[in-house]
N, C-alpha and C positions, 0 to 999 in steps of 0.2 A: 281733225283729229284732239281727240280728248286728252289731254293731258293731266297728270296731278302733281303739285308742288308744294310744298312746304312753308308755311307762313316765314320759318325760320330762313328760309336758302332769301325768302325776299328781303328780310331785315338785313340779313349778314352781305347781302349784295345790294344794299338801297342804294347807294352812291353811284355803284358803274352805273346799276341799272339806270337811275339820272340819265346820267353821263353818254350812256349811247342813246337813250331815246330821246337825246337831243343832236346827237352827231349827222351828218348828212349822207346818208346811205344813197344807191341805187335806188327809183320808186320802190318796187317790188319789198326788198327788204324795207324800208323805211316803212310799207303800209302795213307790213306783217307785223313789225316791232310795236310801230303803233295800238296798234288792232289788241292785241296781247297786253301792253301796260294801261289800256285804260281797262281790262278784264282783271287784272295784277291790282291794282289801286283802286278800284271794287273791293277786293276782299283787304286790303291794309285800312280801307275806313271801317271797314267791318271789325277787326281786331282791336282796331285805335277805342273804336266805340265799346265796346266790353271791355278793354283794359282800362280805359278812363272810368267806366261805370265802376268797373272793382275796385279800382284805388279811392274814388270819391267814397262808396260806400264803408268801405273800414279804414280811411284815413281825417285829418284835418287839415282845414285850408291853412296856408301860412298866410300869418296875417299881414293883410297892404297886397296880398300877390294871387296872381289865378292857380299858384304852385298846392298841388295838394301832398302833402305826406302822409304815406303809411302807418298807423300807428304800431309803435314796438312789439307790439303783443300780438300783431297780424304778420308781422313782414314773412316768416318764414312760410306761412299758408298762405298769403297773397301772391310770394314770389314764385311759390310752386305751381300754382293755378297759372299764370302767367307762363313760363316755361312748358306746362301743359298745353296751351294755346300756342305756342310758337312753334309745336309739335303736331299740330294739325294740319292736316291736307285738303287742300282746295284743288276743285278739277275746272278747267278753262277750257274752251275752245281755240286751238292754234293752228294756225294753217305753217308746216313745218319751213324751216330754210334749210336745203341744203348746203353743207358746210362748204361745198365745193363754190358757192358767190362766195363764199367770204377770203377765198384766193388772192383775188387782186386788190383789196382793201385792206387798208392796215388797221387790221383789231388785237388787242392785247390779250394775253391770256386770260386777264382777269376779265372781260369784256367776253370772252365765250365761254366762263364759267357761269356768269350772269346771266348767259343766253341761253346755258344746256339744256332747257328743258322746251326748247324751241326749235333746236337745233337735231338736224338729222343727215346721216349719211356720215361714210368714211373718205378722208384724205386720200 
């Protein structure tokens, strides 16, 4: 099944998604989460490259570091472009996980929210 996911959703739940991907689940759930996370990570890498290139093109390098700071006269414009990027959706193929598979697994509401793009069904 193809699903649309906003980049913002991934960033809002990034810590939880990483935590979930490292948890021990039954094999079927673990496989489906792992497969989806690989696709999500590819999209995050593409976003990060564009964001970094945008900042470098409109910023200055902090002396003695690898950090870049957007020039003050460009901050609003670049901030808006990054906000727009975060609203972009990407499509990934996932094998949905029936919500009932989580009934006997301890999983938090935050984890369910982070995984909602791949959860199907009702309790």
